[in-house]
N, C-alpha and C positions, 0 to 999 in steps of 0.2 A: 791835125785833130788832137785835142787834149784828151788824155786818158787819165781820169781821176779814179782814185781808190774809193771803194764803197765803205770800207771799214777804216777806221783810223789806226791802221797797223802798217807795218813795213810791207812794201810791195814785193811780190815774189812768194808770198805765203798762200797756200791752197787750203780751202775749207771743203771737206768731203763729208757727205751724208750717206750712210749705208743702211739698208733694210734687209732683214733675214726673211727669205721666202719659204713658205711651207712646201712648195713644190719641189720635186726631185727630177733629176735628169738633165738633159742638155738645155731645156727651156726653164731651168729653175731660176735663173736670174740674168740680168744684163747690166752692162756698165754704160751709163749715159754721161757725157761731158760736153761742155761748150765753153767758148771764150767770149767775153764781153769787152768791147772797146768803146770808150766814149766818156762823157761826163757822168758824174754821180747821179744826176737826175735821170739821164737816159738809161743808166743801168738799173735804177729803181723801177722805172717803167717796164723795162724788158723783163726784170725778175717777176714783177706782178703779172705780166702777160704769160710768162712761162709757168708761173704757179697755177693760173687758171687753166692753161692748156694741160698741165700735168694732172689736175683734178679731173678734167674731162677724160684724159687718157686712162686714168685709174678707174673711173666709173665704167668706161667701155670694157676695160680689162676684167673688172669684177662681173659685169654682165656676161661677158664671154665665158668666164670661168663658171658662172652659174648655169649658163646654157650647156657647157660641157658636162657639168655634174648631172644636170637633168637628163642629157642624152645618155650618159653612162647608166643612170638609174633606169631609164626606159630600156636600154639594151639588156641590163641585168634582169628586169622583169620579163622581157621577151625571152631570154634564155631560160628563166624559171618556167615560163609558160610552155616552151618547147620541151623541157624536161618532164613537165607534168603530162603533156600530150604523149610523149614517148612512153611514160610509165603507164598511162591509160591504155595505149596501144598494146603494150606488153601484157597487161592484165587481160585485155580482151582476147589476145592470142592464146594466153594460158587457159581462159575459160573455153575458148573454141576447141582447144586440144582436149580439155577435160570432157566437153560435151561429146566429142567424137569417140573418146575412149568409153564413155558411159553408153553411147549408142551401140558400139561394138559389143560391149558386155551384155547389153539388153538383147541384142540379136542372138548372141550365143545362148543366153538363157532361154530365149524363145524357141530356138531350134531344139534345145534339150527337152523343153516342155512338149514340143510337137512330137519328138521321138517317143517320149513316154506315153503320150496320148495314143500314138499309133500302136505301140505295144499293148496298151490296155484294150484298144479296140480289137486287135488280133486275138488277145486272150478271151475277150467277150464273145467273139465269133466262135472260137473253139468251144467255149462253154455252151453256147447256143446249139452248136451241132451235137454235142453230147446230150443236151437236154432233149433234142428232137429224137435222138436214138433211144433214150430212156423212155420217152413217151410212146415210141413204137413198141418197145418191149412191154410197157405197161398195157398197151392195147392187146398185145398177144396174150399176156397173162390174164386179162379180163375175159378174153375169148376162151382160154383154157378153163377158167373158173366157171364160166357159163356152161361149157360143155360138161364139166364135172358135176355141176348142179343138175343138169339135165339127166346125166347118167344116174345120179343118186335118186332122182324122182322116178325114173323108170324102174330102178331096183326096188324101190318101196312099193310100187304098184304091182310088181311081179308076185304072184301067189305060188306059182310052182317053183319047187326047189328052194324052200324058204331058207334053209341053212346056207346053201350056195349063194342065194340072192343076198342074205344078210352079210355074208362074208364079202361079196362084191360091193355091197353098200358100205360096209366098213372101210374097205380099201378105197372106195370112191370118196368117202368122207375124209379119210386121211389125206388123200391126194388133194381134195378140195382145201383142207386146212393148210396143207403144205403150199398149195398154189396161192391161197389167201395170204399166207405168211410171206411168200415171195412177192406177191402183189403189194402187200403193206410195206415190205422193205423197199421195193422199187418206188412206191409212192413217197416214202420218207426221203429216199435219195433224190427223187424228182423235186420234192419241196425244198430240200437243201440246195440243189442246183439252181432252183428258181430264185432262192434268196441270194445265193452268191452272184447269180447273173444280175439281179436287181442292184446289189451293192456295187458290182463292177460298172454297171451303167451309170450309177450315181457318181462314181469316181471319174468316169469319162466325161460326164456332164460338167462336173466341178472343174476338171482340167481344161475343158473347152472354155468355161467361163473365165478361168484365170488367164488363159491365153488371150482371150478377147480383151480382158481388162489390161493386160500387159501391152497389147497392141495399142489400145487407146492411150495409156499412160505414156508409152514410148513416142507416139505421134505428138502428144501435147508437149512432152519434154523437148523433142527435136524442134518443134515449131517455136517454143519459147526461147530456146538457146540460139536458134538461128536468127530470130528477131532481135534478141539482145546483142548478138554479135554484129548484126547489120547496123544497129543503132549505135554501136560502140559503147554499150553500157558495161 
């Protein structure tokens, strides 16, 4: 079989074509070689067929590289999505911990408010007992005053022993004035105690309203944060 040279040059000369690949690593490039034997016409045909095959191989290589790049991009997006999900989970856990701390603080405040309300109620009960005692004293004073007035009336009606009766009437009048002064003082103290008791009762009612409002706010806050934590917001 005749072996003809394709180029009009001396046989034994090699023609090499090299391409620089942008890829790095072990698969950055490869060396392809072949030997052709035969006539010049047969070598031309073989080169044409090899060129077409090389174009197809390069097209498949480009498609494979494009697929690889697309897969890498999808993997990178998936990793970013996982990072975002992890960040959202961390934020949700932080919110949950903050909600628990806020709930504990609200419970502590509520217990303090309940203790203050109990103390105010105890003080109000004490004031009420003192008021009842003063009312009893006032009733006794009124009874004494009525007795003094009766004594004064009887002294005025007595005709015998005018001087002695006048002296008794004066003493009775003085005692009545003293009793009236004591009664007025007790009445003033009673009015003052009544005002203080009313003010204490208003404080107790206000504290009760605040506690109820705190209970409602705390319940709404807990529900909203639990729902947000459940939804992962």
